[in-house]
Phi, psi and omega in degrees: 000125179269144174257124178260138177263138174278171181297342180269340182268136177231139178295146178287133176245122178284131183258145176279182181300327184268009179082016177256154178302133180301142181086356177228075184306144186309307183238351187299331182255020182245146174286139172281155181236096177302136182233113191243126180276137177225162178269321186233113184295325180294318178293317179297319180300316178300320182288306186290326178272318184282307184277318182269347179058037176284148181275119180290144175243163176286121182269327181074005180231144175287145179065024178223133172243141175234145183226146171277131177219098186065232178264003182253168175246133176254131182249132176240127184220156180280131179209145175292345182262011181304138175079006182270347178288126181256019179233170180298129181266331184204141179232137174247126174271109188252000174060222184292349180274007185310304184299318181293319180290319177302313180297319180295317178297315179299320178296336178269005177095006177290131180259128183269144178276148177237111183252152174266092184252134181302133176083356180246144174242154182267130173233099187067236179265000181263147171258129190232142172211107183062236180268004177276135171228135176218154176214140182243145176210168183242150172277177182301340179266001179090006175292132183274125180241156191216138169241148176215160186270040177253000000 
């Protein structure tokens, strides 16, 4: 026997703490979208497409570039505040390809940052702790970018 709902009847939906339907977390199942401020879009385009080899997408907006990066989209936009972030803006988990990607980036002229980080030791351009490897570099506006072997 089927139960039909009239236009006035609505099934009860249990809501989570944040007002989202239970079992469908608000952001947990969504891709994050790194959004990086730059001063000069032409310079940024050369870096993100040329050195990082990101795939450009149609942005549909002036002063905005969008790129495919795995299953996520990376947004690069013009801002007067470009380069003021002093923390990591974007991280790529590159897994077992870490060493090859680090070498390829270095071969394209990417200069790696060397930080004195607690618990990490430097091996070439990589920061290492046990089986963890990470490397940081900057885009032309000074935004800090990061690759790691996870």
